[in-house]
N, C-alpha and C positions, 0 to 999 in steps of 0.2 A: 775432538780427542772420537776416534771410532772405536766401538768396543765389537766382539763377536757379534753380539746381539745387540742393537740400537736402543736407545732410548725416547721415544716420541715424545712428545708433550700436544696437546692439544690443549690453546687456550680460545678459547667461545663463551659468549653467553647466554648461548642459545642452548639447554642440556639435547634435545633432538638431535642440533646439527652436530654436534661430539657427538651419538654415539652413530649418526651419519658416518662419520670421519672415522670412530674407532672400527665398528664395522668393516671400512674399508681395506684400511692397516691392516686389521689381525688376519684380512685373509691373502694380503696381496706381501707384506713381513713378515710371516708367522709365528716367530720369534721374539718381536718386536718387544719389550717394556711399553705399553699405556698410560700413561698418565690424561689427567685429566685439568682444568681449572676455566671455573665461573667467568673471574673477570682476572685484571689485567694487576692489580694486588695478589690475588692467590697466583697467578701465572710464574711473577717472580719469586714467590717464594718457592715456588717448585721446581722453578728453573736455581736458584741457588744449592737447591738441594740436590737433585740429579744430575744439574749438569746435561741435559740432553742434547742427542746427536741435530735433532728435527727439532722443531719447535711447530703447529700450521696456529697462527695467529690470526682475530677477528682485528679487523679496523680498527672499527666502533666499540665501545664496549663501557657499561658503568663504570665508578672509580677510575681506569688509570686506562687509559686508550691504549691502542694497538703501534701505533706510532712512539709514544712512550717507553712503554716496554723495547722498542725496538733500539730503541737510539741508549737506554740501558745497560742492552746486551751488546750491543757494540761497544761500549766504552768500555769492554770485562773481559769479551768472547767475540773476535772476528772466525772462528771456526762453526760453531753453529750455522746451522744453514737456518734460516727463516722463514716462513710461505706464508704472504700477508694473501688474506682473504679476507672480503668483503660485497657487500650488497652493491658498494656505489663503480659500477664496472665501466662509464662512461666519463668518468673523471679522471682523463688524463694528467695535469695537475697533480694529484695525490697520486694516482700510480708512480709517478717522476720521481715526485718526494720518497715514498716508503725504498724506490730501489736506490736513489742517492744515499739513504740513510743506513745501504747494506739489505736489504731485502732480497732472498733467492730468485724470488719469485711471487707475482701474485697472481689470483684466485678471481674467477668473482661467483657470487653467487647466485641463483644458482647453479650449480656446476653436478657436472655427471660424473658416475664414477671411473671409467676409464678416464678421464684427467687429472684427477685426482689423485689414481694408481702411479699414473705416467711420473706428473711433476714428481708426486713422491718418491719415487726408487731410482728417476734424476738425480732430488737434493742427496740419497740418501748415496749415491754411488759416485758421484762428483767429493764430496762429504770423505769417501771412502778411499778415492787418488789423493786428494789431496795430505789426510793423515800419511798414508803410505811415503809421499814424497818427499815430507818434512819430517820420517823415520828417515828417510836416506839420505836425505843429508846431511843429519847429524850423526849418522853412520861416516856417512864421507868423510867427514870434519873431525868427527875422532880420530880414523882409519890415518889424520895424516898426523896427529901429532900420539897416537900408538903405533904403530905398523909393526 
């Protein structure tokens, strides 16, 4: 569900990395509401509370890793865009696994601002298109029953 102003959740055990992402997103998506979680358990609580439009999710974290968080989200929600993030950039098997679980994209740490901004804006844009097409489909179905 895309809102007028998107909600973005950053789940990463590194406060420095969360701040890095927060600052970049705030500059590129100025009216976004940004929430942060320090691990997968806290991240799932914020996910349930806010139902964000986009999640930046670290793969390796204490308490509950990113793949388990992604599995939970996908069982309950097919629309929220999830960008997986990890320092394990050369592990193609892991990347393929995360993409099959339903990640929108995978970004390796360290990353530059341009790449993060591009992937975030692409994910939000695609989410908006999906939301609009779902709304149009529902309108078409309703118009067939209620001309």
